[in-house]
C-alpha positions in Angstrom: 20.7 2.5 0.3 22.5 5.8 0.0 22.2 8.5 -2.7 24.9 10.6 -4.3 25.2 14.1 -2.9 22.1 16.1 -4.0 22.3 19.6 -5.4 18.8 21.0 -5.2 18.2 24.0 -7.4 15.7 26.8 -7.3 12.9 26.9 -9.9 11.8 30.3 -11.1 9.6 30.9 -14.2 9.4 27.2 -15.0 13.2 26.9 -15.2 15.9 25.7 -12.8 17.8 28.6 -11.4 21.3 28.3 -9.9 22.7 31.7 -9.1 26.1 32.2 -7.6 25.3 31.9 -3.9 26.8 30.6 -0.7 26.2 26.8 -0.2 25.6 24.7 2.8 26.0 20.9 3.3 23.4 18.8 5.2 24.0 15.3 6.5 21.6 12.4 6.6 19.9 11.7 9.9 19.8 8.1 8.8 23.5 7.5 7.9 25.4 10.6 8.9 26.7 11.0 5.3 26.5 14.2 3.3 23.1 14.2 1.6 22.5 17.6 0.1 24.4 20.8 -0.9 21.9 23.6 -1.0 22.1 27.2 -2.3 21.4 29.9 0.3 19.0 32.1 -1.5 18.9 35.9 -1.2 16.1 38.6 -1.1 17.0 39.3 -4.7 16.1 35.7 -5.6 12.8 36.3 -3.8 12.2 39.4 -5.9 12.8 37.4 -9.1 10.4 34.7 -8.0 7.6 37.1 -6.9 7.8 38.8 -10.3 7.6 35.5 -12.1 4.5 34.5 -10.0 2.8 37.8 -10.7 3.4 37.2 -14.5 1.8 33.7 -14.3 -1.6 34.8 -12.9 -3.2 35.5 -16.3 -2.2 32.1 -17.7 -3.7 30.4 -14.6 -6.9 32.3 -14.9 -7.1 31.4 -18.6 -7.0 27.7 -17.8 -10.2 27.9 -15.9 -11.2 25.5 -13.2 -11.4 22.5 -15.5 -8.0 23.1 -17.0 -6.4 23.5 -13.6 -8.1 20.4 -12.4 -6.6 18.4 -15.3 -3.1 19.7 -14.6 -3.6 18.8 -11.0 -4.5 15.3 -12.0 -1.4 15.1 -14.1 0.7 16.4 -11.3 -0.7 13.6 -9.0 0.2 11.0 -11.6 3.7 12.4 -11.9 4.3 12.2 -8.2 3.3 8.6 -8.3 5.7 8.0 -11.3 8.6 9.4 -9.2 7.6 7.5 -6.0 10.8 5.5 -5.7 12.9 8.6 -6.1 10.8 10.5 -3.6 11.0 7.6 -1.1 14.8 7.4 -1.3 15.1 11.1 -0.7 12.7 11.1 2.2 14.6 8.2 3.8 18.0 9.7 3.3 17.2 13.3 3.8 14.5 13.2 6.4 14.7 9.8 8.1 11.3 8.4 7.1 10.9 4.6 6.6 11.4 3.7 2.9 8.7 1.0 3.0 6.2 2.7 5.4 6.1 6.4 6.2 7.6 7.5 2.9 5.1 5.7 0.6 2.2 6.8 2.8 3.2 10.5 2.4 3.9 10.2 -1.3 0.5 8.5 -2.0 -1.4 11.0 0.1 0.4 13.9 -1.7 -0.5 12.5 -5.1 -4.2 12.1 -4.1 -4.2 15.6 -2.6 -3.1 17.2 -5.8 -5.5 15.2 -7.9 -8.4 15.9 -5.6 -7.9 19.6 -5.3 -9.5 20.5 -8.6 -12.8 18.8 -7.5 -12.6 20.5 -4.1 -12.4 23.9 -5.7 -15.9 23.4 -7.0 -17.1 24.2 -3.5 -16.4 27.9 -4.4 -20.1 28.7 -4.9 -21.5 31.8 -6.5 -24.4 33.2 -4.5 -27.2 35.8 -5.0 -28.6 38.0 -2.3 -31.8 40.0 -2.1 -31.4 43.7 -1.3 -33.9 46.4 -0.4 -33.2 48.7 -3.4 -35.6 48.0 -6.3 -34.0 46.9 -9.5 -30.8 45.8 -7.8 -29.3 42.3 -7.6 -26.2 41.3 -5.6 -24.0 38.4 -6.4 -20.8 37.1 -4.7 -18.1 35.0 -6.2 -14.8 33.6 -4.8 -11.6 34.5 -6.6 -7.9 33.7 -6.0 -6.1 36.0 -3.7 -3.2 36.4 -6.2 0.5 35.7 -5.4 0.9 33.5 -2.3 4.1 33.2 -0.3 4.2 29.6 1.1 6.6 28.4 3.8 6.6 24.8 4.8 8.5 22.7 7.5 10.6 19.6 7.4 8.4 17.0 9.1 6.2 16.3 6.1 8.2 17.7 3.1 5.6 16.6 0.5 2.4 16.2 2.5 2.1 19.6 4.0 3.2 21.4 0.8 0.7 19.5 -1.4 -2.2 19.0 0.9 -2.3 22.4 2.6 -1.1 24.8 0.0 0.1 23.9 -3.5 -2.9 21.7 -4.6 -5.6 24.0 -3.2 -3.7 27.2 -4.2 -3.3 26.1 -7.8 -6.9 24.8 -8.0 -8.1 28.3 -6.9 -5.9 30.0 -9.5 -3.2 31.4 -7.2 0.4 31.5 -8.2 3.0 30.8 -5.5 6.5 31.3 -4.3 7.4 28.4 -2.1 10.2 28.1 0.5 10.7 24.9 2.3 12.9 23.9 5.2 16.5 23.7 3.8 17.3 20.4 5.3 14.8 18.7 3.0 15.2 20.9 0.0 16.1 18.0 -2.3 12.7 16.5 -1.8 11.1 19.9 -2.4 13.2 20.6 -5.5 12.0 17.3 -7.2 8.4 18.3 -6.6 9.0 21.8 -7.9 10.6 20.4 -11.0 7.7 18.1 -11.6 5.2 21.0 -11.3 7.3 23.2 -13.6 7.1 20.6 -16.3 3.3 20.5 -16.2 2.1 24.0 -15.3 2.4 27.5 -17.0 5.8 29.1 -16.2 5.9 30.8 -12.8 2.8 29.0 -11.4 5.0 27.7 -8.5 8.4 29.2 -8.0 10.8 27.4 -5.5 13.5 29.1 -3.5 16.1 27.4 -1.4 17.7 28.9 1.7 17.3 30.0 5.3 14.0 31.1 6.7 15.3 34.2 8.5 16.6 35.5 5.1 14.4 34.3 2.3 11.4 33.5 4.4 11.2 36.9 6.0 11.8 38.6 2.7 9.0 36.6 1.1 6.4 37.2 3.9 7.0 40.9 3.9 7.4 41.3 0.1 5.1 44.0 -1.3 4.4 41.8 -4.3 3.0 39.0 -2.2 -0.7 39.2 -1.6 -1.1 36.5 1.1 1.0 34.1 3.1 0.7 30.4 4.1 2.9 29.0 6.8 3.2 25.7 8.8 5.8 25.4 11.5 6.7 26.4 15.0 4.7 29.1 16.9 7.7 31.5 17.4 8.6 31.4 13.7 4.9 31.7 12.8 4.6 34.8 14.9 7.6 36.3 13.2 6.1 35.5 9.8 2.8 37.1 10.8 4.6 40.3 11.9 6.5 40.4 8.6 3.2 39.9 6.7 1.2 42.4 8.6 -1.9 43.5 6.7 -1.9 40.4 4.5 -4.2 37.4 4.8 -2.2 34.8 6.7 -3.0 31.1 6.8 -1.0 29.6 9.6 -0.8 26.2 11.2 1.5 26.4 14.2 2.6 24.3 17.2 0.5 21.8 19.0 0.6 19.9 22.3 -3.0 18.9 22.3 -4.3 16.9 25.2 -5.3 13.3 25.0 -7.7 12.7 27.9 -8.3 9.1 29.1 -11.3 8.8 31.5 -11.5 6.0 34.1 -14.1 4.1 32.0 -12.0 4.0 28.8 -11.1 0.9 26.9 -7.4 0.9 28.0 -6.2 -1.5 25.4 -7.8 0.5 22.6 -6.5 3.7 24.1 -3.0 2.3 24.4 -2.9 1.1 20.8 -4.2 4.4 19.4 -2.1 6.6 21.6 1.1 4.6 20.7 0.3 5.4 17.0 -0.1 9.0 17.8 3.1 9.2 19.9 5.5 7.2 17.7 4.3 7.6 14.1 6.8 9.6 12.1 9.1 9.3 15.2 6.6 11.6 17.0 7.4 14.5 14.7 3.8 15.5 14.2 2.2 18.8 15.5 -0.9 16.8 16.4 1.0 14.0 18.1 -0.2 12.4 21.4 2.4 14.3 23.4 0.3 15.2 26.4 -1.7 12.3 27.9 -3.9 13.2 30.8 -5.2 9.9 32.4 -7.4 9.3 35.5 -5.2 8.1 38.3 -7.2 4.9 38.6 -6.1 3.7 35.2 -3.0 5.9 34.4 -0.2 3.5 35.3 -2.1 0.6 33.6 -2.3 2.8 30.5 1.4 3.6 30.6 2.3 0.0 30.8 -0.1 -0.9 27.9 1.4 1.9 25.7 4.9 0.5 26.5 3.7 -2.9 25.3 2.3 -1.3 22.1 5.6 0.5 21.6 7.1 -2.9 20.6 5.2 -2.6 17.3 7.5 0.3 16.4 10.9 -1.1 15.4 13.6 1.6 15.3 16.3 1.1 12.8 17.7 1.7 9.3 14.9 3.3 7.3 15.7 1.2 4.3 15.1 -2.1 6.1 11.7 -3.7 5.6 11.3 -4.6 9.3 11.9 -1.0 10.4 8.7 0.8 11.3 10.3 3.9 12.8 13.3 5.9 11.7 15.5 8.5 13.4 14.3 11.9 14.4 15.3 14.5 11.8 17.9 16.6 13.8 20.5 15.5 16.4 19.7 18.6 18.5 16.1 17.6 18.5 17.0 14.2 19.8 19.1 15.7 22.6 16.2 18.0 23.5 13.7 15.2 23.6 15.9 13.0 25.8 16.7 16.0 28.0 13.0 16.5 28.7 12.6 12.9 29.6 15.6 12.9 31.9 14.4 16.0 33.7 10.9 14.6 34.2 12.4 11.4 35.7 14.6 13.5 37.9 11.4 15.2 39.2 9.8 11.8 40.1 8.4 10.4 36.9 8.6 6.7 36.1 10.5 5.7 33.0 8.6 2.7 31.6 10.5 2.1 28.4 13.0 3.9 26.2 14.5 7.1 27.2 17.8 6.5 25.3 19.4 6.3 21.9 19.6 3.1 19.9 22.9 1.5 20.6 25.2 1.1 17.6 23.2 3.4 15.4 25.1 5.4 12.8 23.9 8.8 14.1 22.7 10.3 17.4 19.2 10.7 15.9 17.8 7.3 16.8 15.6 7.9 19.8 13.9 4.8 21.1 10.1 4.8 21.6 9.7 6.1 25.1 6.9 5.9 27.7 7.0 8.0 30.9 4.5 7.5 33.6 3.4 10.0 36.4 4.9 12.9 34.6 4.9 16.1 36.8 2.5 18.7 35.6 5.1 21.4 35.8 7.7 19.6 33.7 8.6 20.6 30.1 7.7 17.1 29.0 4.1 18.0 29.8 4.0 21.7 29.0 6.1 21.9 25.9 5.8 20.5 22.4 8.2 17.6 22.6 8.3 16.6 18.8 9.8 13.2 19.4 8.7 9.6 20.0 7.6 10.0 23.6 4.3 9.2 25.3 4.1 11.1 28.6 1.3 10.1 31.0 0.1 12.7 33.5 -2.1 11.6 36.3 -5.2 13.5 37.5 -7.7 12.7 40.3 -10.6 15.2 40.1 -12.4 17.1 37.4 -11.0 20.4 38.8 -7.5 19.0 38.5 -8.2 17.9 34.9 -9.4 21.4 34.0 -6.3 22.9 35.6 -4.1 20.6 33.5 -6.0 21.4 30.3 -5.7 25.2 30.9 -1.9 24.9 31.6 -1.1 24.7 27.8 -1.2 27.6 25.4 -1.6 25.3 22.4 -5.0 24.5 20.9 -4.6 22.3 17.8 -5.8 18.7 18.2 -7.1 16.8 21.1 -8.4 13.3 21.9 -10.8 11.8 24.4 -11.1 8.1 25.4 -14.3 7.0 27.1 -16.9 4.3 26.6 -19.6 6.9 27.1 -19.7 8.6 23.7 -22.2 11.3 24.8 -19.9 12.2 27.6 -16.9 12.3 25.2 -18.7 14.6 22.8 -19.9 16.9 25.6 -16.4 17.1 27.1 -14.9 17.6 23.7 -17.0 20.7 23.2 -15.3 22.2 26.2 -11.8 21.7 24.8 -10.2 24.8 23.3 -8.8 22.9 20.3 -9.7 23.0 16.6 -10.2 19.2 16.2 -11.3 16.6 18.7 -11.0 12.9 18.1 -13.3 10.6 20.3 -11.7 7.2 21.0 -8.8 7.9 18.7 -5.4 9.5 18.8 -5.1 13.2 18.6 -3.0 12.7 15.5 -5.8 11.2 13.4 -6.5 13.4 10.4 -7.4 13.0 6.7 -6.7 15.6 4.0 -10.5 16.2 3.4 -11.1 17.1 7.1 -10.7 20.8 8.3 -7.9 21.2 10.7 -6.4 24.2 12.6 -6.0 25.9 15.9 -8.6 27.3 18.2 -9.0 31.1 18.3 -6.6 32.7 20.7 -4.4 29.6 21.1 -0.8 29.5 20.0 -1.6 27.0 17.2 -2.4 29.2 14.2 -5.1 30.9 12.1 -7.5 29.4 9.6 -8.4 25.9 8.5 -6.5 23.5 6.2 -7.7 20.4 4.5 -9.7 19.8 1.3 -12.2 22.5 0.4 -11.3 24.4 3.5 -7.8 25.1 2.2 -9.4 26.3 -1.1 -11.6 28.7 0.9 -8.7 30.0 2.9 -6.8 30.7 -0.3 -9.6 32.6 -2.0 -11.6 35.8 -1.2 -15.1 37.0 -1.7 -15.8 39.5 -4.4 -19.2 41.2 -4.6 -21.1 42.4 -7.7 -24.1 44.7 -7.7 -26.2 44.6 -10.8 -28.6 47.5 -11.7 -31.4 46.0 -13.8 -33.1 49.3 -14.3 
């Protein structure tokens, strides 16, 4: 299935907005055909959107929490009503499987929007005793105001709805949203749906390049706070541009998955395969750094290779396909380059390590397992962001600690052991924001807090359910003089 060339438009003040701007064509990672023709927005477009968002704040406040919750429920229903259209866009524009990954993301996004209103009820008012007679102190949580939101391409709907748009609207914030241009058609459909339901200007959508419109948005004096998900270098640039503003950032990850000698190897292999190959490995919490005790490491690698057969790479629109292409051809080349370099340094290629023969584009990277990966290789140290399971061997606890400390990332991690107490105790020593015991590092549900450890290169704050709402609000204190 292919779609006609899409022309995603901006949405400002509840209306589509198509200024006279330079255009850019994007091609489908699935077919190689032209898939979208986007407008390259300008700082002037950002100015217009920020003004619209500011003007929308009184209407959002007037709705009250119950009113906003009802509109969120309607938005979730509307996402479901457009499920087929979203799935086709995700398969053509991103490369997700039409019958698997795409419906999963669409369904989770619909639920996230509908649930956000209920989660906002966690914003409790509290009273505090003070030493001065006749005084009472009360704190409330209120929206921060106008949010600048920047989202990546790997989950065009999921990250936008679950981390930012649902929680932000529930709390009463207005937003200016900029998504990755290569998936702007998916974004534009969601922005149009929101515009049909919400007061004008509640969510304003701008197309274009991050270094132009994204930087303009993050540093805009009319923006009160910033939310960003993406790579660590870009996140650092966003934080610099937004200096002085509350910043809610989820950045890169290469969290460790540690497999102890006593682990259930078949269980570990099945879960790790899911964490390495789901969404073609394009997940910031993917199982991309597997540290296994030398006594079981090669057995584990072979078992993961066997599990990789569950992931059938091919045309995203075919029912039997369970893994689509990676999103960008340059990413595919980088992933295979990391594998090739690791093998050149002595690693064992167990399976994969190549493109799918006869595929319509150079984006189809086979599920890949590499054993005995050198600790100094980029395949171990860097965030690979492709369908690769690299197994690194360790012998001693000291060697394991050295491996753990060799990465600057601290997002998610996993531990496999039959001794749950040992797993929990070890997990407490990991400098990551989320530890899964006997499951892949990629396991997460939208109601669970997620984010990077302090001081790591994986971001600031916690996303997920009520934690996103808390991040997108602030405390206001009232002092009452009762006489």
